[in-house]
C-alpha positions as CSV (number, residue, x, y, z in Angstrom):
1,M,86.1,-10.2,-53.8
2,K,84.9,-7.1,-56.1
3,L,85.2,-7.3,-60.0
4,K,86.1,-3.9,-61.2
5,I,85.3,-3.3,-65.0
6,R,86.7,-0.2,-66.2
7,T,85.7,-0.5,-69.9
8,T,83.1,-1.1,-72.4
9,A,84.8,-4.2,-73.8
10,G,85.1,-5.7,-70.1
11,A,81.6,-4.7,-69.4
12,A,80.4,-6.6,-72.6
13,L,82.4,-9.6,-72.0
14,G,80.9,-10.0,-68.5
15,V,77.6,-9.9,-70.3
16,A,78.6,-12.4,-72.8
17,A,80.0,-14.7,-70.3
18,M,76.7,-14.9,-68.3
19,A,74.7,-15.3,-71.7
20,A,77.1,-18.3,-72.4
21,A,76.6,-19.7,-68.7
22,L,72.8,-19.5,-69.6
23,S,72.8,-21.1,-72.7
24,I,75.2,-24.0,-71.3
25,G,72.8,-24.4,-68.6
26,C,69.8,-24.6,-71.1
27,G,71.4,-26.6,-73.6
28,T,72.3,-29.3,-70.4
29,L,68.5,-29.2,-69.3
30,L,67.3,-30.0,-72.7
31,N,70.1,-32.7,-73.4
32,L,71.4,-31.1,-76.8
33,G,74.8,-32.9,-76.3
34,L,78.1,-31.7,-75.8
35,P,78.6,-30.6,-79.7
36,R,75.6,-28.8,-79.9
37,I,76.1,-27.0,-76.7
38,L,79.4,-25.7,-77.6
39,I,78.2,-24.8,-80.9
40,V,75.3,-22.8,-79.2
41,T,77.3,-21.5,-76.4
42,G,80.1,-20.0,-78.6
43,S,77.3,-18.2,-80.7
44,V,75.6,-16.7,-77.9
45,F,78.7,-15.6,-76.5
46,T,80.0,-14.0,-79.7
47,V,76.5,-12.3,-80.4
48,M,75.6,-11.1,-77.2
49,Y,79.6,-9.6,-76.8
50,L,79.1,-7.9,-79.9
51,T,75.9,-6.4,-78.9
52,A,76.5,-5.5,-75.7
53,R,79.8,-3.7,-76.4
54,F,78.0,-1.8,-79.4
55,C,75.1,-0.9,-76.9
56,F,77.6,0.2,-73.9
57,N,79.7,2.2,-76.4
58,L,76.6,3.9,-77.9
59,F,75.5,4.6,-74.0
60,V,78.9,6.0,-73.0
61,R,79.1,8.3,-76.0
62,Y,75.9,9.4,-75.3
63,R,76.2,10.2,-71.8
64,I,79.8,11.9,-72.2
65,K,79.0,13.9,-75.1
66,P,77.6,16.6,-73.0
67,I,81.0,16.8,-70.9
68,Y,82.9,16.5,-73.9
69,Q,81.2,19.6,-75.7
70,V,82.0,21.8,-72.3
71,L,85.3,20.8,-72.5
72,L,86.0,21.5,-76.0
73,S,83.7,24.7,-75.8
74,K,82.2,23.7,-79.0
75,N,79.2,21.3,-80.5
76,V,80.0,17.9,-81.2
77,K,77.9,15.3,-83.3
78,T,77.9,12.0,-81.8
79,H,79.4,10.5,-84.9
80,E,82.1,12.7,-84.7
81,L,83.3,11.4,-81.4
82,P,86.2,9.2,-80.8
83,P,86.0,5.4,-80.1
84,A,84.6,5.1,-76.2
85,G,87.8,3.5,-74.5
86,D,89.7,6.8,-76.4
87,L,87.0,9.0,-75.6
88,V,87.3,8.2,-71.7
89,E,90.9,8.7,-71.8
90,E,90.9,11.9,-73.9
91,I,88.0,13.2,-71.6
92,Q,90.2,12.5,-68.3
93,D,93.3,13.9,-70.0
94,E,91.5,17.2,-70.8
95,L,89.7,17.1,-67.2
96,N,93.1,17.3,-65.6
97,L,93.9,20.0,-68.1
98,W,91.0,21.7,-67.3
99,A,91.5,21.8,-63.6
100,E,94.9,22.7,-63.6
101,K,93.8,25.7,-66.0
102,N,91.1,26.4,-63.7
103,A,93.1,26.4,-60.6
104,Q,95.6,29.1,-62.3
105,E,92.9,31.3,-63.7
106,I,91.3,31.2,-60.1
107,A,94.8,32.1,-58.2
108,R,95.2,34.8,-61.0
109,L,91.6,36.1,-60.1
110,K,92.3,36.4,-56.5
111,E,95.5,37.9,-57.2
112,N,93.5,40.6,-59.2
113,E,90.9,41.2,-56.7
114,R,93.8,41.7,-53.7
115,Y,95.4,44.2,-56.1
116,R,92.2,46.0,-57.1
117,K,91.2,46.3,-53.1
118,E,94.5,47.4,-52.3
119,F,95.0,49.6,-55.2
120,L,91.4,51.2,-54.3
121,G,92.6,51.7,-50.8
122,N,95.5,53.5,-51.7
123,V,93.8,55.8,-54.2
124,S,91.1,56.7,-51.7
125,H,93.8,57.4,-48.9
126,E,95.9,59.4,-51.3
127,I,93.3,61.7,-52.5
128,K,91.8,61.8,-49.0
129,T,94.6,63.2,-47.6
130,P,95.3,66.5,-49.3
131,I,91.4,66.9,-49.6
132,F,91.1,66.7,-45.6
133,T,93.8,69.2,-45.3
134,V,92.5,71.7,-47.6
135,Q,89.2,71.4,-45.6
136,G,90.8,71.9,-42.3
137,Y,92.6,75.1,-43.4
138,I,89.6,76.5,-45.2
139,L,87.4,75.9,-42.2
140,T,90.1,77.6,-39.8
141,L,90.0,80.5,-42.1
142,L,86.1,80.7,-42.3
143,D,86.0,80.8,-38.5
144,G,87.9,83.8,-38.1
145,G,91.5,82.9,-39.4
146,L,90.9,85.0,-42.5
147,E,91.3,88.1,-40.5
148,D,94.5,86.9,-38.7
149,K,97.6,88.2,-40.7
150,N,99.7,85.8,-38.9
151,I,97.9,82.5,-40.4
152,N,95.8,83.5,-43.4
153,R,98.6,83.5,-45.7
154,K,100.6,80.7,-44.4
155,Y,97.1,78.6,-44.7
156,L,96.1,79.7,-48.2
157,E,99.7,78.5,-49.2
158,R,99.7,75.3,-47.3
159,S,96.4,74.7,-49.0
160,E,97.8,75.5,-52.6
161,K,100.4,72.8,-51.9
162,S,97.7,70.2,-51.0
163,I,95.8,71.2,-54.0
164,D,99.1,70.8,-56.3
165,R,99.4,67.1,-54.7
166,L,96.2,66.3,-55.6
167,I,96.3,67.8,-59.1
168,N,99.6,65.7,-59.2
169,I,98.0,62.4,-58.3
170,V,95.1,62.9,-60.7
171,Q,97.5,63.6,-63.6
172,D,99.5,60.7,-62.7
173,L,96.5,58.6,-62.8
174,E,95.6,59.4,-66.0
175,E,99.0,58.8,-67.2
176,I,99.1,55.3,-65.9
177,S,95.6,54.9,-67.6
178,K,96.6,55.9,-70.9
179,L,99.6,53.6,-70.5
180,E,97.8,50.4,-69.3
181,S,95.1,51.1,-71.9
182,G,97.9,51.1,-74.9
183,M,96.9,54.6,-75.6
184,L,100.4,55.7,-75.5
185,V,101.9,56.5,-78.8
186,L,105.5,56.9,-79.1
187,D,107.1,59.6,-81.1
188,Q,110.5,57.9,-81.6
189,E,113.5,59.7,-82.9
190,R,117.2,59.7,-82.6
191,F,118.7,62.1,-79.8
192,D,121.9,62.5,-77.4
193,I,120.9,60.7,-74.5
194,V,124.0,62.5,-72.6
195,A,122.5,65.8,-73.4
196,L,119.2,65.1,-72.1
197,V,120.7,63.7,-69.2
198,H,122.4,67.1,-68.5
199,E,119.3,69.0,-69.0
200,I,117.2,67.1,-66.6
201,A,120.4,67.2,-64.0
202,D,120.3,70.9,-64.2
203,A,116.5,71.3,-63.8
204,V,116.6,69.3,-60.7
205,E,120.0,70.9,-59.3
206,M,118.0,73.2,-56.8
207,E,116.1,70.1,-55.3
208,A,119.2,68.4,-55.3
209,T,121.0,71.1,-53.3
210,A,118.1,71.6,-50.8
211,H,118.6,67.9,-50.1
212,R,122.5,68.5,-49.9
213,I,122.8,65.7,-52.4
214,T,125.3,65.7,-55.7
215,V,124.0,65.0,-59.0
216,K,127.0,63.8,-61.1
217,V,126.4,62.8,-64.8
218,G,129.7,60.5,-65.8
219,S,129.7,58.5,-69.1
220,G,130.8,55.2,-69.6
221,V,131.0,55.2,-73.4
222,S,134.1,56.6,-75.4
223,Q,132.8,60.1,-75.4
224,P,129.6,62.1,-75.9
225,P,127.2,62.6,-77.4
226,V,125.5,59.2,-77.2
227,Y,122.8,58.6,-79.5
228,V,119.8,56.7,-79.3
229,F,116.5,56.0,-80.6
230,A,113.4,56.7,-78.5
231,D,110.9,59.0,-77.7
232,R,112.9,61.8,-76.1
233,R,110.0,63.3,-74.0
234,R,109.0,60.1,-72.4
235,I,112.8,59.0,-71.7
236,G,112.9,62.3,-70.3
237,Q,110.0,61.7,-68.1
238,V,111.8,58.2,-66.9
239,V,115.1,60.2,-66.1
240,T,113.2,62.8,-64.2
241,N,111.3,60.3,-62.5
242,L,114.5,58.1,-61.3
243,L,116.4,61.4,-60.5
244,T,113.7,62.9,-58.2
245,N,113.1,59.7,-56.4
246,S,116.8,59.4,-55.6
247,I,116.9,63.0,-54.5
248,K,113.8,62.9,-52.5
249,Y,114.6,59.5,-50.5
250,G,118.5,59.8,-50.9
251,R,120.7,60.7,-48.0
252,E,121.7,64.2,-47.2
253,G,125.1,64.7,-48.1
254,G,125.1,61.7,-50.7
255,C,125.6,61.3,-54.3
256,T,123.4,60.3,-57.5
257,T,125.4,59.3,-60.4
258,I,124.1,58.9,-63.9
259,S,126.4,56.6,-66.0
260,F,126.2,55.2,-69.3
261,I,127.4,51.9,-70.5
262,D,127.8,50.4,-74.0
263,M,126.2,47.5,-75.0
264,F,126.8,46.5,-78.4
265,D,123.7,47.5,-80.1
266,R,122.2,49.2,-76.6
267,V,123.4,51.8,-74.4
268,M,122.5,50.6,-70.9
269,I,121.7,53.9,-68.6
270,E,122.2,53.5,-64.7
271,V,120.9,55.8,-61.9
272,A,122.8,55.1,-58.8
273,D,122.8,56.6,-55.5
274,N,124.4,56.2,-51.7
275,G,121.1,56.6,-50.2
276,V,119.2,54.4,-47.6
277,G,118.7,51.8,-50.0
278,I,115.6,49.2,-50.3
279,A,115.1,45.9,-48.2
280,E,115.1,42.5,-50.5
281,E,111.5,41.8,-49.8
282,N,110.3,45.1,-51.1
283,I,112.4,45.2,-54.6
284,P,109.7,43.2,-56.4
285,R,107.1,45.5,-55.3
286,V,108.5,48.9,-55.8
287,F,107.2,49.6,-59.5
288,E,103.5,49.0,-58.1
289,R,101.2,51.9,-58.0
290,F,101.5,53.5,-54.6
291,F,103.7,51.3,-53.2
292,R,106.0,53.0,-50.8
293,V,108.9,51.7,-48.8
294,D,108.8,54.2,-46.1
295,K,105.0,56.0,-46.2
296,S,105.4,58.5,-43.7
297,R,108.6,59.9,-45.4
298,S,107.2,59.2,-48.7
299,R,104.2,61.9,-48.0
300,E,106.4,64.1,-46.1
301,Q,108.4,64.5,-49.4
302,G,104.8,64.9,-51.7
303,G,105.3,62.0,-53.9
304,T,102.2,60.5,-55.7
305,G,103.7,57.0,-55.1
306,L,103.1,56.5,-59.1
307,G,106.4,57.6,-60.6
308,L,108.4,54.3,-60.6
309,A,105.1,52.5,-62.2
310,I,104.9,55.3,-64.7
311,V,108.7,54.7,-65.5
312,K,108.0,50.9,-66.1
313,H,105.2,51.4,-68.3
314,I,106.9,53.8,-70.4
315,L,109.8,51.4,-70.7
316,D,107.5,48.5,-71.2
317,A,106.0,50.7,-74.3
318,H,109.7,51.0,-75.8
319,G,110.1,47.0,-75.4
320,Q,112.4,47.7,-72.6
321,G,112.5,46.8,-68.8
322,I,114.2,48.2,-65.8
323,T,116.1,46.6,-63.4
324,L,116.8,47.4,-59.6
325,R,119.9,46.6,-57.2
326,S,119.6,47.7,-53.8
327,K,120.9,46.6,-50.6
328,P,119.8,49.0,-47.1
329,G,122.3,51.2,-46.2
330,E,124.4,51.1,-49.3
331,G,121.9,52.7,-52.0
332,S,120.1,51.4,-54.9
333,T,121.1,51.3,-58.5
334,F,118.0,51.5,-61.4
335,S,119.1,50.3,-64.8
336,F,117.5,50.4,-68.3
337,A,118.6,49.6,-71.8
338,L,117.8,51.9,-75.0
339,A,118.5,51.0,-78.6
340,K,121.2,52.8,-80.2
341,G,120.4,55.4,-82.7
342,A,121.9,54.7,-86.2
343,I,124.5,57.5,-87.3
344,H,122.9,57.7,-90.7
345,P,119.0,56.3,-89.9
346,Q,117.5,54.2,-92.7
347,R,115.0,56.2,-94.7
348,P,111.4,54.9,-94.8
349,A,110.8,53.1,-98.1
350,N,108.6,55.6,-99.4
351,T,110.9,58.5,-99.0
352,P,113.1,58.9,-101.9
353,A,116.9,59.5,-101.5
354,S,118.3,63.1,-102.5
355,A,120.2,63.5,-105.7
356,G,123.7,64.1,-105.7
């Protein structure tokens, strides 16, 4: 049977008991008599217990001090340490907490590393594709195609499209970089969101017609105009990206509807289509950079794969989120809310009111 000693008090008790047993043996050999033996044994036990406990506490505090300092990430003097018993329990709790935090940190770092590798691979692929396309057309033209009137202009026009796509990728990457670094400064103002959506719907009308898709702007509030308080240009970018995305990946002969829902102090804007929809397992990833549900079709349409990521970052900067409801074969609905613009916006404190 093994005796397990878990505390400094237990260890000191063991040492004192052995010293007491030794004093009893010595007293018996010297014929001191029972009363004297008991007095001596009690004294030895008490002195040895107190001395041993003090030494053990000092030893434990000395040995554990470096671990304690590492866990707390600060320098601690020996006299500032809690009692040895409390110290061991505290360090055990700190170690459990430290292990849990490190496990979470390692998981986060692994996820970031996976995301970084995936992002670099996607960037490389997206930039490489138009560059190699342009290179192929130019080499063909240099090898004699330049004098061939049947292909020279066509190849130059295709090269221009690939260069435009490359420029769009670089511009979108620059936009994402600004958004993620917090360099975006919002120029918020009160404006009519319905009028803005009408403007954007008119701008994408030709593209929608080419895909045989109808764009409808329907209001779910009492009547237009509907004023919101936000950065007009950036929200225009959000609506444009959502509409363009809906048109590019919608079903021919389909319909995209933009509606407005009154939510007390906010207005919800919904962009819904009856297109091909998105599988449930892909919904959490649609706002990631370069993520594509249908990669071949996305590149065919000339998208950069950054539009929805930009949308999310712009709305994050406004303190708002965006949600997606989608079902394969039934279509998708993107929803986001904006703060309503007050009819009489409050003047800044340093702006005097006009007389009369």
